C-alpha positions in Angstrom: -21.4 -60.1 18.5 -21.2 -59.8 22.3 -21.9 -62.9 24.3 -24.8 -61.2 26.0 -26.5 -60.9 22.6 -25.9 -64.5 21.6 -26.7 -66.1 24.9 -30.4 -66.6 25.9 -32.0 -64.4 28.4 -32.9 -65.9 31.8 -36.0 -68.1 31.5 -39.2 -66.1 32.3 -41.8 -67.6 34.6 -45.0 -68.5 32.8 -47.1 -67.5 35.8 -47.3 -63.9 34.6 -48.8 -64.8 31.2 -52.4 -63.4 31.0 -55.1 -65.8 30.2 -55.4 -66.5 26.4 -51.8 -65.3 25.5 -50.1 -68.7 25.6 -51.4 -70.0 22.3 -48.6 -71.6 20.1 -48.4 -70.6 16.5 -47.4 -73.1 13.8 -44.7 -70.7 12.6 -43.4 -67.2 13.0 -41.7 -65.7 9.9 -38.8 -63.6 11.2 -37.4 -61.3 8.5 -33.8 -60.6 9.4 -33.4 -58.5 6.3 -35.6 -57.4 3.3 -32.5 -56.8 1.1 -32.1 -59.4 -1.7 -29.5 -59.9 -4.4 -32.0 -61.4 -6.8 -34.9 -59.7 -8.5 -37.1 -62.7 -9.4 -40.0 -62.0 -11.7 -42.3 -64.2 -9.6 -41.5 -62.2 -6.4 -43.0 -58.8 -5.4 -39.5 -57.5 -4.4 -39.5 -55.0 -7.3 -42.8 -53.4 -6.2 -42.1 -53.5 -2.5 -42.4 -49.9 -1.1 -40.8 -50.5 2.3 -37.4 -49.1 3.1 -34.6 -51.6 2.8 -32.7 -52.6 5.9 -31.4 -55.2 8.3 -32.9 -56.2 11.7 -31.1 -54.7 14.7 -29.4 -57.5 16.7 -30.9 -56.3 20.0 -34.4 -56.5 18.4 -33.6 -59.9 17.1 -32.6 -61.1 20.5 -35.8 -59.7 22.0 -37.9 -61.5 19.5 -36.1 -64.8 19.9 -36.1 -64.6 23.7 -39.8 -64.0 23.9 -40.6 -66.8 21.3 -38.4 -69.2 23.3 -39.4 -68.3 26.8 -43.1 -68.5 26.1 -43.0 -71.3 23.4 -44.9 -69.1 21.0 -44.2 -71.0 17.8 -43.4 -74.5 16.7 -41.2 -73.1 13.9 -39.2 -69.9 13.6 -38.4 -69.2 9.9 -35.8 -66.7 8.8 -38.0 -65.9 5.9 -40.4 -63.4 4.6 -38.7 -61.0 2.2 -35.0 -60.6 1.5 -32.1 -63.1 1.4 -31.1 -64.1 4.9 -27.6 -65.2 4.0 -26.6 -61.6 3.1 -27.7 -60.4 6.6 -24.4 -59.3 8.1 -25.1 -61.2 11.4 -26.7 -64.3 9.9 -24.5 -67.0 11.5 -24.7 -65.2 14.9 -28.5 -65.1 14.4 -28.6 -68.8 13.7 -26.5 -69.4 16.8 -28.8 -67.3 18.9 -31.8 -69.3 17.7 -30.1 -72.7 18.2 -28.9 -71.7 21.7 -32.6 -71.0 22.6 -33.5 -74.5 21.3 -35.8 -73.0 18.7 -36.8 -75.1 15.7 -35.2 -72.8 13.1 -35.9 -73.0 9.4 -34.0 -70.8 6.9 -35.1 -70.1 3.3 -32.4 -69.0 0.9 -31.9 -68.5 -2.9 -28.6 -70.3 -2.5 -26.6 -67.7 -4.4 -24.0 -67.2 -1.7 -22.8 -70.8 -1.9 -20.9 -69.7 -4.9 -20.4 -66.0 -4.1 -19.2 -66.8 -0.6 -18.1 -70.4 -0.5 -17.3 -70.3 3.2 -21.1 -70.2 3.8 -21.2 -73.9 2.8 -19.0 -75.1 5.7 -20.6 -72.6 8.2 -24.1 -73.6 7.4 -23.3 -77.3 7.5 -21.7 -76.8 10.9 -24.4 -74.5 12.3 -26.8 -77.1 13.6 -29.8 -75.5 11.9 -32.7 -78.0 11.7 -33.9 -77.1 8.2 -32.7 -75.2 5.1 -35.0 -74.6 2.1 -33.2 -73.6 -1.1 -35.4 -71.7 -3.5 -33.9 -73.2 -6.6 -37.2 -72.5 -8.4 -35.7 -72.2 -11.9 -33.7 -75.4 -12.5 -32.0 -74.8 -15.8 -30.1 -72.0 -17.6 -33.1 -71.1 -19.8 -35.4 -70.3 -16.8 -32.6 -68.9 -14.6 -32.9 -65.6 -16.6 -36.1 -64.6 -14.8 -34.2 -64.5 -11.4 -32.6 -61.1 -12.0 -29.3 -62.5 -10.5 -26.1 -60.5 -10.1 -24.5 -60.3 -13.6 -21.3 -62.1 -12.4 -23.3 -65.1 -11.2 -23.7 -67.4 -14.1 -26.4 -70.2 -14.1 -23.9 -73.1 -13.8 -22.0 -71.3 -11.0 -25.3 -70.9 -9.2 -26.3 -74.5 -9.7 -22.9 -75.8 -8.7 -22.8 -73.8 -5.5 -26.2 -75.3 -4.5 -25.0 -78.8 -5.4 -21.8 -78.4 -3.4 -23.7 -77.3 -0.3 -26.2 -80.2 -0.5 -23.5 -82.7 -1.0 -21.4 -81.3 1.9 -24.4 -81.6 4.1 -25.1 -85.2 3.0 -21.5 -86.1 3.7 -21.3 -84.5 7.1 -21.7 -87.0 10.0 -22.3 -84.2 12.4 -25.1 -82.4 10.5 -28.7 -83.4 10.9 -29.9 -80.4 8.8 -32.8 -81.4 6.5 -32.5 -79.6 3.1 -35.4 -79.0 0.8 -34.7 -78.0 -2.8 -37.7 -76.1 -4.1 -38.9 -76.1 -7.7 -41.4 -73.6 -9.1 -44.3 -75.4 -10.8 -46.2 -73.1 -13.2 -48.8 -75.7 -14.2 -52.2 -73.8 -14.2 -54.3 -74.5 -11.1 -58.0 -73.5 -10.5 -57.4 -72.2 -7.0 -54.5 -70.0 -7.8 -54.1 -66.7 -9.6 -50.5 -66.4 -10.9 -48.4 -63.4 -9.8 -47.4 -63.0 -13.5 -47.9 -65.1 -16.6 -44.7 -67.1 -16.9 -43.6 -70.6 -17.9 -40.9 -72.3 -15.8 -41.8 -76.0 -15.4 -45.2 -77.1 -16.5 -46.8 -80.5 -16.5 -45.7 -83.9 -15.3 -43.2 -84.6 -18.2 -41.2 -81.4 -17.7 -41.1 -81.7 -13.9 -40.1 -85.4 -14.1 -37.2 -84.4 -16.3 -35.9 -81.7 -14.0 -36.4 -83.8 -10.8 -34.5 -86.7 -12.3 -31.6 -84.5 -13.5 -31.3 -82.8 -10.1 -31.4 -86.2 -8.3 -28.6 -87.4 -10.4 -26.6 -84.3 -9.7 -27.2 -84.2 -5.9 -26.8 -87.9 -5.2 -23.8 -88.4 -7.3 -21.5 -87.9 -4.3 -23.2 -90.8 -2.3 -21.8 -94.3 -3.0 -24.3 -96.6 -4.7 -24.3 -98.8 -1.7 -24.8 -95.9 0.8 -27.7 -96.9 3.2 -29.4 -93.5 2.6 -29.3 -93.6 -1.1 -32.4 -95.0 -2.7 -32.0 -97.6 -5.5 -32.7 -96.4 -9.1 -36.1 -98.3 -9.1 -37.1 -96.8 -5.7 -36.0 -93.3 -6.8 -38.1 -93.6 -10.0 -41.0 -94.7 -7.9 -40.8 -91.7 -5.6 -40.4 -89.2 -8.4 -43.3 -90.7 -10.3 -45.5 -89.8 -7.4 -45.3 -86.1 -8.3 -48.6 -84.5 -9.3 -48.4 -81.2 -11.3 -49.9 -78.0 -10.0 -49.7 -78.6 -6.3 -47.3 -78.4 -3.4 -45.5 -81.7 -2.8 -42.5 -83.0 -1.0 -40.5 -86.0 -2.3 -38.1 -87.5 0.2 -34.8 -88.7 -1.3 -32.7 -89.3 1.9 -33.3 -88.5 5.6 -31.5 -85.2 5.0 -32.7 -84.3 1.5 -36.0 -83.7 -0.2 -37.3 -82.2 -3.4 -40.2 -79.8 -3.1 -42.5 -78.6 -5.8 -44.6 -75.5 -5.3 -47.2 -73.8 -7.5 -46.9 -70.3 -8.7 -49.0 -68.0 -6.5 -50.1 -64.4 -6.7 -48.8 -62.8 -3.5 -52.2 -61.6 -2.7 -53.2 -60.6 -6.2 -51.0 -57.5 -5.8 -50.5 -57.0 -9.6 -53.8 -58.3 -10.9 -55.7 -55.6 -12.8 -59.1 -57.1 -12.0 -59.9 -58.7 -8.6 -63.3 -59.8 -7.3 -62.7 -59.3 -3.6 -63.6 -62.0 -1.0 -66.4 -61.4 1.4 -66.1 -64.7 3.3 -63.5 -67.4 3.9 -60.8 -68.3 6.3 -57.1 -67.6 6.7 -54.7 -68.8 9.4 -53.0 -65.4 9.8 -52.5 -64.6 13.5 -54.0 -68.0 14.5 -51.3 -70.3 13.1 -48.8 -67.9 11.7 -47.4 -64.3 12.0 -44.5 -62.3 10.6 -42.0 -59.9 12.1 -40.5 -57.5 9.6 -36.9 -56.3 10.0 -38.0 -53.0 11.6 -40.1 -54.8 14.3 -43.5 -54.4 12.5 -45.7 -57.5 13.2 -47.9 -58.7 10.3 -50.5 -61.5 10.2 -48.9 -63.7 7.5 -46.0 -64.3 5.2 -47.8 -62.7 2.2 -47.9 -59.3 3.8 -44.6 -58.5 2.2 -45.1 -54.7 2.4 -46.5 -54.4 5.9 -49.9 -53.3 4.7 -51.6 -54.8 7.8 -49.4 -53.6 10.7 -50.6 -55.2 14.0 -48.0 -53.4 16.2 -44.3 -53.0 16.6 -42.0 -55.2 18.7 -39.9 -52.1 19.6 -42.9 -50.8 21.6 -44.8 -53.9 22.8 -44.2 -57.6 23.4 -45.2 -60.1 20.7 -47.9 -61.6 23.0 -49.4 -58.2 23.6 -49.5 -57.5 19.9 -51.0 -60.8 18.9 -53.4 -61.5 21.8 -54.3 -58.3 23.6 -54.3 -55.5 21.0 -57.3 -54.8 18.7 -55.8 -55.2 15.2 -54.8 -58.9 15.6 -57.8 -59.8 17.8 -60.3 -58.3 15.4 -58.7 -60.0 12.3 -58.7 -63.3 14.1 -62.2 -63.0 15.4 -63.4 -62.2 11.9 -61.8 -65.3 10.4 -63.2 -67.4 13.2 -66.6 -66.3 11.9 -65.5 -66.8 8.2 -65.7 -63.1 7.7 -63.0 -61.3 5.7 -63.0 -57.7 6.8 -59.6 -56.2 6.0 -59.3 -54.8 2.4 -55.9 -56.3 1.9 -57.2 -59.7 2.9 -60.3 -59.2 0.7 -58.0 -58.7 -2.3 -55.6 -61.5 -1.3 -58.4 -64.1 -1.0 -60.3 -63.0 -4.1 -59.6 -63.8 -7.8 -59.9 -62.4 -11.3 -63.4 -63.9 -12.0 -66.5 -64.3 -9.9 -66.4 -68.0 -10.3 -62.8 -68.4 -9.3 -63.3 -65.9 -6.4 -66.2 -67.9 -5.0 -64.1 -71.1 -5.5 -61.2 -69.6 -3.6 -63.4 -68.4 -0.7 -65.1 -71.8 -0.3 -61.8 -73.5 -0.9 -60.0 -71.5 1.9 -62.5 -72.9 4.5 -62.2 -76.4 3.1 -58.4 -76.2 3.0 -57.8 -74.8 6.5 -60.6 -76.4 8.4 -60.7 -79.9 6.7 -57.9 -80.8 4.4 -55.0 -79.2 6.3 -55.9 -80.9 9.7 -56.3 -84.3 8.0 -53.0 -84.0 6.1 -51.2 -83.1 9.3 -52.6 -86.1 11.1 -51.6 -88.4 8.2 -48.2 -86.8 7.6 -46.5 -85.1 10.6 -44.6 -82.1 9.4 -46.9 -81.6 6.4 -47.2 -78.0 5.4 -44.0 -76.8 7.1 -42.1 -73.9 5.5 
């Protein structure tokens, strides 16, 4: 990739920013590709209607330059659909983001750590602040629902992930924080599962998996290593897990286990949905997404670009988010607790009247009360 692409553009004066366009989002999801080598049953990849492709490097540079120059987001996440580590220019893309001093997070299924072992060393050396590995299915029995390439066997997949985590822990030069993500299919009253499935349910099953993976990941650290928790302390931390909810359990300064409940991707495959008429969502206020073709969407759940706010090939991100009608109207509606877009109505609804009402009230309570309190108590809470 030419140096002109990798290097940041000259800083832009903030004096030309129109009033109201310098709001900072919590995160921007930047989809470098929507191509994935897995076909997970809990993901809508199989029903995605968008054309498959990779983001043009010139468009990527434009997006990163604007985000950096105007400080548009606290976090830039290479994540929406697709597997970023199969993007042909992924390490140049990481370099571009780091050169612009962006707080870059990357979410990967971790498959290339075995398929392309050189990715381990490259990612450890990249300087990326955070990597989330979507382990999700932590044993051979549940791995079958991942739709992985036939040549990638469960133990090869798990071994590749473990080798990357251990290499990162061993590196004195890497400050990358790694989260290993487990899918929790324990039923939850606020959630409508994407599909009925059983991966890890209840405290006993999750405790077993968490302990087994802790043993595997930490085996490379000497028992007296200052970052390695004692067996008693490790058991205490893992015992804090509560089923059916998002939770992060710190193991070392560079490693955490993360449990995440099975969600519905906006009720896309639910046969019966009682749509929401009121509620709140942080789409366009605290988050937005940029699809690989430049289409800007309000949130990470708009995997198919059903709510296009504008295209980065035609307008700046600030114009799309803060000056043009689609984003402004959506945000103004949510500010009044009004749900106006039919896609949002379906996403925020549920399969029964009672659950739909609960989710609508819950969305306001979560975003307006619970989320702010948790962020004050735990800085970094809720990050992707």
